Structures are given as structure tokens and as C-alpha cells.
C-alpha positions, 0 to 999 in steps of 0.5 A: 650407662654401661661401658665395654671397658670394665673398671672398679666400681670406685673409679674416678673415671667411669663412663659418666665422666670423660675427663680431657688431657694429654699423654705421650702414648708408648714413649713415641708421640703426644696427643689429647687423651680421654680416660675411662677406668684404667684405659687412656684413649688416644684422641687423635688417632680415634678421629683418624679412624672417623669416629669424631670427624663428623661432629659440627665445628671439629674441622680438623684433628685438633687432638694432635696438639700438645695441649688442649687449648685448641680444642677448648677454644672450639667452645661448648657447642663442640667440646660438649657434643665430643664428650657425648660422642665418646660416651656413646662410643664407650657404651656396650654394643657400640660400633667402637666396641666391636672395632678390634683394630681401633681399640688396639691402636687407640686404647693404652693402659695407664702404664703405657703413658705419661700424662702431660700439663693438659693446658698451656696456661698464658695467666693464672689468678689465685683467689682467697675464696674460702671464708673458713680459711680467711677467717683462721689465717685472719685469727693467726695473723691480725685480730682473732675478733675481726679476722676478716678485712672489710672487704673480704665479703663484698668482693672475691679477693685475689692476686695474679700469680706466676704462670710459667711455674705451674706443673703436672702432677708428679713433677718434683718441687725443689724447696725454695730459698728467700728472705725470712725474719725470725720472730726473735731477730731484728733483721731478716736472714737468707736460707731455705724456707723452713715452713713449707706448706701445700694449699688444697685448691681447685682450679677452673680453665676458661675457653674463650679469648676476650678483648680488653674493655669486655666483661664476663657476667655471672650468667655468662660465666659458665659457658666461658669455663671448660672445666676444673682440675685440683690445684696445689698452690705450694706456700712457702709461710715464712718467705710469705709472712715477711714479704706480703705487706703491703702488696701479697704474695710473691717469692713465697708462692711463684716457685711452684704450683701442682695441678692434676692432669685430667681436666673434668668438664662442668658438664660431667659435674652438673649432677653434683651441684649444690646450693651456695652459702648464704652471702651476708651482707648482699652483694653488688648486682654484678656478683649476683647470680641465679641457681646452684653454683657450688659443687659437692666435691670431696677432697683429700690430702695425704702425706707420704714420707720417703719410703713411708706410707700415706697418711690422711691428714685432711678431708674437705669439700669444695661446696664450702667455698664462699665466693663461686666460680661464676663470681670469681670470673665475673669480678676478674672481668668487670673491670674490662680485664681480657682472659685467654684460652687456657687461663687457670683460676684457682680457688684459694685454700679450701677449708671447712669449720672442722679442724680435720677439713682445714686445707693447709698445715698452716691451719692443721698445725696452727702455725706449727703449735700442734703437729700432726702425727704421721702413721708410723712416721713421726710428726709434722709441723710443716712439709719435710724434705723428700715428703710427697703430698697427695691430693685426691677429689671426687664427686659421688651421688646416687652410685654415680662417681666422678673424679679428678684422679690425684695431684702429687708433688714431691719436695727435694732438698734446696740447691 
């Protein structure tokens, strides 16, 4: 497919992508959007021009909303049809390509828009689904010979997080304060976190509401998943290590999480499916699945000090995940837990076997023992004030690239 909008060969936002987000256009109004190359398209105005209003099930201009929730709640038959229509409209020789008035009023360059949170997130769950990450953490904090807890290979471990502090890329994060217990102290102290970390994750967003008592099977899961974003689960390691027993993360996690602004649909990622890791021992029946449920998505993490240059510190891949999205959602709902449109489910830190593929400073520096050297900017054991963490993700196969852009967050001093 060739679009009448020209873009770089390595653009994340090719004609094969067609992601969805929410933008402030020209500092004037908010509407749902899509992107191709470096052009952002106002879907509300495109609908008003008649290009989308004949799609079955799309009876109102849901693109005038401040979030994607109303649109994605229409379900896959509608959202997939909209995506395919947008692809057709963006092709060379389409009716839209010759409609200069619509192009002038619907198409904006990146510097003319500001991206918003793409969805309202009613509920947020964070999983712990990378076997390499879980093993590394187990070696550091428990018995290296028995790094994984007994339940880990039997179910997708997770916890319910704080939805209100999930923010869109570009939002500054203030260094959290809390209780910490230094190794050489006999009681805790209070103050700013000294071991601030990122966690390289991805998250999926659901498109339906269910009733209490209802479950979603692994076979049904993908129909309930609209798409994915890159997710940075900021973590205060020193606060977390003191508080997490016996109930898990609390203040060490809930101060902020950052997401990329464009939601990439599962349909756009279909060509990048790959085989899942072998799961031993065999899982229980409700966690069994058919087909390829993992996705080959390249992930990168950079640190940029204030007024400094970016240093690439991690290269990982979403295909490493031991537990896949279908299993995560099936387990989450097997007890009858109801889900809501816009719910966000993060993968947990994504690490591979190679140390370069570790998805957190905790692992990359092995709890600060092996500092990372930055390009011309000193070294880091953890994230320092005024550092910006940048995560990027893309899939590429047979000359076709579909990406997520980036999620960035700058750490400001504690207040």
C-alpha cells in the first residue's frame, strides 16, 4: 500500500499502522485522531465531511469525545471497519487525496497538536510476566537457587495499581518521598526516594464492560482487547523494598506511570505474531490457548540527562513474555472480576536473557553494583533528578514497520 501522504521509510506510523489517540488541535479543541507519518488527522472533522459516517454501527460522531472510550466500546466490528476505511482513504488516488478542503481542515503537522491521554482508565492492573525479570529479582532479593516463587509458573502474577496517576508521554514525574530502611539502619527513615527506577512494559486496553461473575476465556480475549501502548511503570525501589511484604507494591509504584499517546490496534500487529515460550509445567485448562499469542515488538530505553544527549541503555522485545495477553485477561477474570472499557493491563517489566535486554535499572546495574556509563554524561546507578527516560517500540517484518512512537518522562526533584 502506498499513501498520498509521504513519510520516512523508518516511520512508526506507516499506512499499515493507523493508530488511535486524542489530540488538542491548534490549541483550539480536542478530538480523537489518527496518525500517518508526521501528520495527525482530526477524525471528528473527517466524520463531519462524510468520510466515515456510513460505516455500520457508527451512528454518531464519537470522535468529538475527549477520550477513545466511546469509540472503542463500539467493538471490533466497528473499530476495525473504521481503521480499514482510514487506510483506504489514505491511499494514493483515493477520494480524500483529491479533496483539498478536507485535507486542509483535517490534517495537522505534529507541531500543531498536543497529545492527550488516549483513554480514561477506570482500572489498572500490573502483571509480572517476564520470567527473566522475575528470576533476576528473585536472585537479588531471595534465594538465587530458587528465584521464582512456587506459584509463578502456574498463574500470571499481578496486582491492582493506581489508575489516577497514569499520565501521557511528556508529563513530568515528581520524585516520590516515603519510608525507606537503609541496610545499615535498625529503623526506617523518611525522605525522597534514592533509588528511582523505570520499568519497560507494554499495556493492553480493553474495549468492553462485563458483569460481575462473568469471565473472559483465552479464546475470547483478543476480541476484548482494542490495542496496546508502551508503558513506563516508574518504581521507587528503596520505598518498595521496605513496604512490599506482605501485600506488595504501594507507595513505591502509585506516584506515577507513563504511557505512549498512540494506541496501536491488535489488527495492525497481526503480521508480527510469534510463537510463545514453552510453558512448563503444563498450565491449567483455563490458561491454555491456541495459535501464536506473542508479538515480536522491539523495545528500546534511553536516558537523557538535562541538556545532555540520549544514551541507549536497553534493547528488549515483547516476544520474551512468558504469560501472554490472552492468559493475563483470562486469569484476571476467571473469578468473575468485571472489566470496564478503557481498563489498562500492563505486562510487567520486559527483560530478556541478555543483560543488554534487561528492562529496569535494578537489573541493568544489578541493584546499583554496576553503574551504567552514559555518553559524555557520567554514570547512573538509578534515575537522577532532571533525567528524562525515553522508551520506543516498533515491529518490523518484510519491509513493513508498525510502531508506537515513544513515551517520555522527566524526573523533577521531590517537593
